[in-house]
C-alpha positions as CSV (number, residue, x, y, z in Angstrom):
1,M,-39.9,-1.3,-166.0
2,K,-43.2,-1.6,-163.9
3,H,-45.3,-1.5,-167.2
4,A,-42.8,-4.1,-168.9
5,G,-43.6,-6.3,-165.7
6,I,-47.2,-5.8,-166.0
7,F,-47.0,-6.7,-169.5
8,I,-45.1,-9.8,-169.3
9,A,-46.8,-11.1,-166.1
10,T,-50.1,-10.8,-168.0
11,C,-49.0,-12.0,-171.4
12,G,-49.7,-8.8,-173.4
13,Y,-52.6,-8.2,-171.1
14,L,-54.3,-11.4,-172.0
15,G,-54.8,-12.0,-168.1
16,Y,-57.5,-9.1,-168.3
17,V,-60.0,-11.1,-170.0
18,P,-62.9,-11.0,-167.8
19,V,-63.8,-14.8,-167.7
20,A,-61.3,-17.3,-166.6
21,P,-57.9,-15.7,-167.3
22,G,-56.0,-18.6,-166.1
23,T,-57.6,-20.8,-168.7
24,F,-56.7,-18.2,-171.3
25,G,-53.0,-18.3,-170.0
26,S,-53.1,-22.0,-170.4
27,A,-54.1,-21.9,-173.8
28,A,-51.4,-19.4,-174.7
29,G,-49.1,-21.9,-173.0
30,L,-50.1,-24.7,-175.6
31,V,-49.0,-22.2,-178.3
32,V,-45.8,-21.8,-176.8
33,F,-45.5,-25.2,-176.0
34,F,-45.9,-26.1,-179.9
35,A,-43.9,-23.4,-180.8
36,V,-40.8,-24.4,-178.6
37,R,-41.5,-28.4,-179.4
38,S,-41.4,-27.7,-183.1
39,T,-37.6,-26.7,-182.6
40,G,-37.3,-30.3,-181.9
41,S,-34.7,-29.3,-179.2
42,V,-34.9,-30.7,-175.7
43,A,-32.3,-28.0,-174.7
44,A,-35.0,-25.3,-176.2
45,E,-37.9,-26.8,-174.1
46,L,-35.8,-26.8,-171.0
47,A,-34.3,-23.4,-171.6
48,A,-38.0,-21.8,-172.2
49,I,-39.1,-23.4,-168.9
50,V,-36.0,-22.0,-166.7
51,L,-35.9,-18.7,-168.4
52,L,-39.8,-18.0,-168.6
53,F,-39.9,-19.1,-164.6
54,A,-37.1,-16.8,-163.9
55,I,-38.9,-13.9,-165.8
56,G,-42.2,-14.8,-164.0
57,I,-40.6,-14.5,-160.7
58,W,-39.5,-10.9,-161.3
59,S,-42.8,-9.7,-163.5
60,G,-44.9,-11.6,-160.6
61,T,-43.3,-9.6,-158.0
62,V,-44.0,-6.3,-160.0
63,A,-47.7,-7.6,-160.7
64,E,-48.0,-8.1,-157.0
65,H,-46.9,-4.7,-156.1
66,H,-49.3,-3.1,-158.9
67,F,-52.3,-5.0,-158.1
68,G,-51.9,-5.3,-154.2
69,G,-52.1,-9.0,-153.5
70,T,-51.0,-12.4,-153.6
71,D,-51.1,-14.1,-157.0
72,P,-53.3,-11.6,-158.6
73,G,-55.8,-13.2,-161.4
74,P,-54.3,-10.9,-164.4
75,V,-50.9,-12.6,-163.7
76,V,-51.2,-15.7,-166.1
77,L,-47.3,-16.1,-167.0
78,D,-47.4,-18.8,-164.4
79,E,-50.2,-20.8,-166.4
80,V,-47.9,-20.7,-169.5
81,V,-45.0,-21.9,-167.8
82,G,-47.3,-24.6,-165.9
83,M,-48.4,-25.9,-169.3
84,L,-44.6,-26.1,-170.4
85,I,-43.8,-28.3,-167.5
86,T,-47.1,-30.3,-167.5
87,L,-45.9,-31.5,-171.2
88,A,-41.9,-31.2,-170.6
89,L,-40.1,-33.8,-172.3
90,L,-43.4,-36.0,-173.1
91,P,-43.8,-37.4,-176.7
92,V,-47.4,-36.2,-176.9
93,N,-49.7,-35.6,-179.8
94,T,-52.5,-33.0,-179.9
95,A,-54.8,-35.1,-178.2
96,G,-52.1,-35.7,-175.4
97,A,-51.3,-31.8,-175.5
98,L,-55.2,-31.3,-174.9
99,L,-55.4,-34.0,-172.1
100,G,-52.2,-32.1,-170.4
101,F,-54.1,-28.8,-170.7
102,F,-57.4,-30.1,-168.9
103,I,-55.3,-32.2,-166.3
104,F,-53.1,-28.9,-165.5
105,R,-56.3,-26.6,-165.5
106,V,-57.7,-29.1,-162.6
107,L,-54.7,-29.3,-160.6
108,D,-54.2,-25.4,-160.9
109,V,-57.6,-25.0,-159.3
110,V,-57.5,-27.7,-156.8
111,K,-53.8,-26.8,-155.9
112,P,-52.7,-30.2,-154.4
113,W,-50.4,-30.4,-151.5
114,P,-48.0,-28.3,-151.4
115,S,-49.1,-26.2,-154.3
116,A,-51.2,-23.9,-152.1
117,Q,-48.4,-23.7,-149.7
118,F,-46.0,-22.6,-152.5
119,E,-48.5,-19.7,-153.0
120,K,-47.3,-18.2,-149.8
121,L,-43.8,-17.9,-150.7
122,P,-42.7,-14.2,-151.1
123,G,-43.5,-12.2,-154.1
124,G,-43.2,-13.8,-157.7
125,L,-41.5,-16.9,-156.3
126,G,-45.0,-17.6,-154.6
127,V,-46.7,-16.7,-158.0
128,M,-44.7,-18.9,-160.2
129,A,-44.1,-22.1,-157.7
130,D,-47.7,-23.1,-156.9
131,D,-48.4,-23.6,-160.6
132,G,-45.0,-25.1,-161.1
133,M,-45.8,-27.9,-158.2
134,A,-49.3,-28.4,-159.8
135,A,-47.7,-28.7,-163.3
136,I,-45.0,-31.7,-161.8
137,Y,-48.1,-33.4,-160.7
138,G,-49.8,-32.7,-164.2
139,N,-46.5,-34.2,-165.9
140,L,-46.7,-37.0,-163.6
141,A,-50.4,-38.0,-164.3
142,M,-49.8,-37.4,-168.0
143,R,-47.0,-39.9,-167.8
144,G,-49.3,-42.2,-166.3
145,C,-51.9,-41.8,-169.1
146,I,-49.3,-42.2,-171.6
147,V,-48.6,-45.7,-170.1
148,L,-51.9,-46.7,-169.8
149,M,-53.1,-45.3,-173.2
150,P,-49.8,-44.8,-175.3
151,G,-51.6,-44.9,-178.6
152,W,-54.2,-42.3,-177.8
153,F,-51.8,-39.4,-176.5
154,T,-48.3,-40.0,-177.9
155,T,-46.7,-39.2,-181.3
């Protein structure tokens, strides 16, 4: 089960890329977002977030034990879920999804309060919760961008 946990947490070892693994994980999140969004189902979108978040708690805990540290760099499933949350329930076009990508990346690096504090939660919950909080801020920022410039970022 350890190998499966590492494989999942690193998104098929994508997290091992030597430069900016979180950015690659967020890009994978965009791919997952477009796949889930193509179903046209709000239930599928929300289920993907909940399911991947729960799997991330388990695999993040496995990964922390394996790598020996809090929120190890190779773990990028949290970025995938972060992208899904950032764009959740928003009628974005491709430009809007790319804007969400950049907003999430900035917020994931900056970790506005209480994101950084959530990282201190035990095990995989901390791995997932800090990015989840940054993504909620990202979703709110996206909503503001859509209100201000709806023709640029919406379908």
